[in-house]
N, C-alpha and C positions, 0 to 999 in steps of 0.2 A: 555758360562757357566752361570748357574743359579745364583741367588742371594746368598750373603754370608751365609745366614742362612737356605737356602734350600739345603739339602744334598741328595735329592732323586737321582740326577744324580750320585753323588759319591757312593751311596749305590749300584746302578746298576753296576758301575765300580768295586766295591768290589766283587760282585757276579761273574762278568766276570773274574776278576783276580784270584779268588779262583779256578774257573774251569780250567783256563789256568795253574795254578800251578800244580794241581792234574793230569791233562791230559798230560801235558808236561813231568812230572816226570815218568808217566806210559809209555809213548812212549820211553823215554830214557832208562828205566829200572833201573835207579838209581837216587837218589836225595833226597831232604828234603822237607817235606810237613808241618809238625806241626808248626815249627817256622815261615816260610813264611806266613802261614795263620793267626797266631796270630798278625803279623806285618802289615797285609794288610791295615787297615785304617790308620796307621801311615805313610806308604809309599805313599799311594794315597794322603793323606793330604799334604805331603811335595811336591810331584811332580805336583799336580794339583791345589793347592791353595796357598802354603806358599812360596816356594823357587822361587827366580828370576832365571829363566833358559830359554835357547833358544834351543829346541831340534834340530833345523836346524843348530845351531852354537854351538856345544857342548863345544868348547874351548873359548867361549866368556869370556873375562877377568873379566867382572863384575858379572858373575854368582855366586850364592850361592854354597857352596860346601857341598856334602853329602858323608859320609863314612859309609858303612855297615860293621861295625867291626865284627859282627857275620856272616862272609862270607859264611858259609855253607847254609845260607838262600838266596843265590844269585838268585835263580829262582824267588823269590818274587820281588826282585829289577828288574830283567830283564822283568818280566811281566808288571810291572807298567811302566817301561821305554818304552816298546813296545806300550802300550796303549797311552802313552803320545806323541808318534811320534818320538822317537829316532831312531827306526829301524822298519821294518815291523813285524807285529805280526806273520806272517808265519815263520819268522826266528827262532822263539822259537822251531821249530821242529828239529833244529840242536843242541839243548842244550846238553852239555856234550859229544859231538862228537869230534873226532880228527879234528883239524884245524878250529873248530868253534870259532866264536867270543864270544860265550856264554859258557864259561867253567864252571865247577862245582863250582868253587869259582871265584870271580871277578878278572879279569886279565886286568890291566890298559893298557898293551901293545897291547891288541886285540880290545877292545871296546871303541870307543869314547863316552864320557859321564860318564865314571868312573873316579874317582879321585885318586884311589890308589888300589893296589892289597891287598886282605885280605883273611883270611882263617885260619892263625895261630892266635888263639884266644888271645885277650888281647892287641893287638897292635894298633887297630884303633884309640883309644882315644889319644894316644900319637901323632900319625900322625895328627889328627885333631887339637891338641894343637899347633903343628908346623904351620899348615895353619893359624890358628887364630892369632898366634903371628906374623907371617910374614905379615899378612894383617895389623895388628896394627902398626908395625914398618914402613911399606911402605905407610901408609895412605890410603889403600884400604878399601872399605866399605862393602865387602861381609860378609855374615854370614856363619859359618861352623856348620853343624849338624853331629853328630856321633850317630849311633844306636848300642847299645850293647845288648847282651843277659843277663839274670839274672845269668845263670850258668857261663857265661864268667867273671862276676865280681869276681870269685874266682881266677882269674889270678892276680898275684902280680903287674904286669906292669900297670894294670888299676889303682891301688891305688897310684902308683907313679904319674901318670898323674892327678888323682883327687887331690893329695896333691899340685902339682905345679901350676895348672891352675889359682887358685885364686891369687897366688903370683904375677902372670903377669897381673892381672886385665883384664882378657879376657872375657868381656861382649859379645863379638862376637862369643862365643863358646857355643853351646848347646849339651849336652849329653842326649840321650833318652835311657832309659832302657826298653826293651820289657820284662816286668816282667810277664811271663806266668806261672811261678811256677812249670814247669816241665823240667827236663833235661834228656838226653838220658840215662845216668847212674848216680847213686847217690853214697852215701856212703855204703860200705858193711854192711849188717845187722848182720853178725856173723863173728868171726874170721875165716879166711881161705875161706870164701864164696865170691868168686870173681865174681860171675855171678848175684847174687841177690843184689839189691841195694835199699836203702831208697830213693825213688823218690819224697819225699815231696818237697815243695818249697825250693830251695837251701838256701834261707835266712829266713827260718822259725824261728821265735822267735828273729830275729834281726831287730832293728829299723833302716832301711837303711836311711830313711830321716834324722834322727838325726845324724847318723854317717857321712854321706856325707855333711850334712849342717854344722857340726862342723868343717869341713875342709875349709869352706868359700864359699860353693856353695849356690845359691838360689835354693830352691826346689819347684817344682810344681808336684802335684799328680793328675792324671786323669784316667778315664776309657779309655784305649787305643784302645778300639773297638767301641768308640762312637765319631763320627765326631763332634758332637756339643760340646764336651769337648776338643778333640784333636786340632782342627784347632784354636780356640781362644788361647789356651795355646801356640802353636807353633808360632803363629803370635805375641803374647806378647814377646816371646823370641827374635824375630827379632827386635822388637822395643827397646829391651834392649841392643842392640849392642853397643851403645856408653857409657854404664855404666862400672863399674869396677868389675863386679861380673859375673862369668859364671853361667849358669843355668843347672840344672839337672831335666829332666822330668821323673818321675817314672810313667810309663804307665802300669797300671794293665790290663793285656790282658788274653785271654784264648787260650791255645795251641790247634791247630786244629780247631779254630773258624770257624763256617760256615756250617759244615756238621755233621749230627747226629752221624755218625760212626767214625769221627776223633776227635771230640771235647773232650778235656781233656784226651786224650789217649797218654801216653808217647811213645808207640810203633810206633805211626805215626810220630815220629821225622824224620824217614828216611824210612818209609815203602812205597811200590809201590802198587798202586791201581790195582785191577783186573777188568776184563770186567764188572762184576756184580756191583762192587762198582762204576765204572764210570757211569753206567746207573743210579744208584741211585743218584749220585751227580748231574747229569743233571736234574733229576726231582726236587731235593731239591733246586737247584740253579736257576731253570727256564731257562736252557740252551737248545736251539733247535738244535745246530749243533752236528754233529757226531764225530768231531775230532778237534784237534787244528787248 
């Protein structure tokens, strides 16, 4: 791996990961694209630079824990795990197929390296809180990271966890919000209009940093698509483990980041690329291969 401040290798991995997300979903015929692409730098930073993990020993007791609470973005996590060596990249071709280890949402009973099953939005932070509390009570030193979507923050269970974590002095817990400002559906724009929604940032006009900070969390805000900001912030969170305050990283990202035809488009939340779009993606990302 290159030096800590040289991110060229990681940027190459990010382009590769985005291609694998797009092409894998296209091959499967279903899946999510926009959210995994907004979270690419965050996931690569965790798996390649920040977390203590052993891909060849996924149940190593000393490993840091990661929970993808926004489980519909599973293909983003699978792609980065494959690139990191948890399983062969070729296995991505089985994504969302019957009996595959790579289900449409993370299934802890199928794939070693996952910490919990997710997909029902809002639950991941509570599970991560339990991991962090268990580690503190048993004297273990691993750190727990939980990634949430900004739309997911509308789930009440998230706010229960946000309220409780500081009371247990969980400095070994970091929540990361992939704040890409777009969700699949928003609020209806007119009475009775259940198909058109206001898809502005789900937290437009709300000072999330102030609200979550008031509950007792330490707040870090970064450009979540910039390795030079993400990695130092996440490493600082890990150094914070023995303190008495959990950390919330508000990562400002762009949905569909990386491709001209997906960036900032809400419809790419779960759209499947066609052959022409795949060819365009290969050109834009500098990918030479013809398939996954």
